[in-house]
C-alpha angles and dihedrals in degrees: 000000000000118000112255114248110264126248107246134198140133133250087249091061096037121016117214095256090057091048091051092047089051096053090044091053093050095037090224128168122218148085130293109205119195127195116190122211090261091057099254114144129219132175138199118196118205130188117198088340097310120117106241106166140011127197134184131192087219135047107280120168096334122199091247091053092052093048091053094042094054093041095238094127134020124232092260093052091047093051094046096047091046089055089051090051091053092049092049092043091227134123116283091237093054090052092052090053093046091052092047094243089125138010121238090249092052091046090054091054095050092046089056089049088052091049093052091048091052093047091051090049090053091045090056095050117121113288089241090067110128118232128199125182118204109194116218094009128122110182091179103062094148094056112085119234117254120255114266096237095130129052122249089241091056089053090048092051091053090053093046091063092063107126092222091068096055098100093045090050091053091053090049092050093050091076090061097048112133095009120126104241129191136183113263113254089236095049115129107194093182089076092066095061093229116177122235096271093049091049091048089052092054094042094056110097092219091065099082098028110045144005105345092175090063088048090055092064091042093055097034097246122140118241095241092053092046090049092050090047094055090042095054093046090052093043091054094041092242083129107060116247098186094257096107091232125147117253114261115258099010092123093047098070117146116252089246090069090066091067094059115102112254101191113089119205119232092248091064093054089050091054093051106064116187096039108129111232090230089060096051094101095052094043097041104099095031093049092050090053093047093050090046091052091050092049090049091052091049090050091053091048093049090047091056088051091053093243095136101169092051091043090052091051091055092043090054090050090053094051092045091052096044109018092169094065101093094190089064089054091048091056091046096054090044091055092045091052091048096058110101112257094025097104090127087069093066096089092049091045095052092048091050094046091047088059093045093051090047088058097036106031093164095053097108093184091061090045091053092051089050092049092052092052091047087054092052089049088054092242091135099161090059093042093052091048089055094048090049092049092049092049091050092054096039116022089183094062093114097188095052093044091050092050091048094050092047090052092048091052091051096044130064094203122081117255113269116254120237122214115239093202093099096050119105109239112174135221150162134253121283114262113255117216092219115142100197092247116247093345096070099026110134116251 
């Protein structure tokens, strides 16, 4: 059967965020092919509206680059493991997993990071870039689809912050000037992955009614981000437009969202002034997370100031609001164990931090807390191994370096080495030299 003629446009007519919102609305499957003015080709493969794959005819955010950028592998390790991948004729990411440089879960995360970087690169291409959409076509059958560990709306939000779309977003927002706008009752802001400041901006009742530019300075949000935020909520119908349509993506939530508590205690509502009571349901989970993040940041700040009782109060608030965030619990037990007279908390603290480090092996702060408790428990070999590991990954970690040097001065034996094979280092999928066949063949 003959291939249906593609839908064609340009990024000037339809920015990438609008294209992604369109395929998500229609739940279509197919390939978006982009050709920049200089002739370079790119492709985005979607399945039922979800972005599954992204390809570029030029190096864009390679796996090796990300590994070096995040400090998870050195140049020598990258080169050697890449050679092994070539010899084995397998994807670079699979080789990293096989050699214990990264866990499958960590690999998934870095592949998603790579995908977002590529999408943002495409979103910032010149506005003259030509776009063709081939429905039902996947020109990259040999490349595996990415794991669905992020929501489509989170991907869309990352694309919407591309600076190249700013002028188009302003034109889009002009049509809503002066209108009273409200969040849709079915809106689920947690799916966008907004940070605490962005959530506070949305939650404030003044946002959609009055001077949102003044609110930007009050909350500490930049104008471009605030503009993109309002734009993406309107684009996805999470802000009502009087058409009685469902918000885009609300029925595509990841299974993990179902485990988040949905009942908000009265104290949370009291701490979030400006949230309209009618919007409590849609803001519930997102608001709890935002308040938990703020409480965690306050706890860290108070801890640095040495105000342990106040820091513990904020740390408890963070864990109560978001009990599934294990890093919040790690900070809480560290503060509890640091209060004078709380030595009985050491056993609980070390067990908790063991679990946190198991989940977040590259969180050097949690590792340092764990090392200090190991030191207090007189488990010096383990503590020194942790200090050494931290120093190897971050030579500017002054506290760990100082502890390690003090131990070396007091000890005649060399510090024990710690294997890095069990540490999660993350990374993206190996680049596939597929050329899309006739579809993407250069003219």
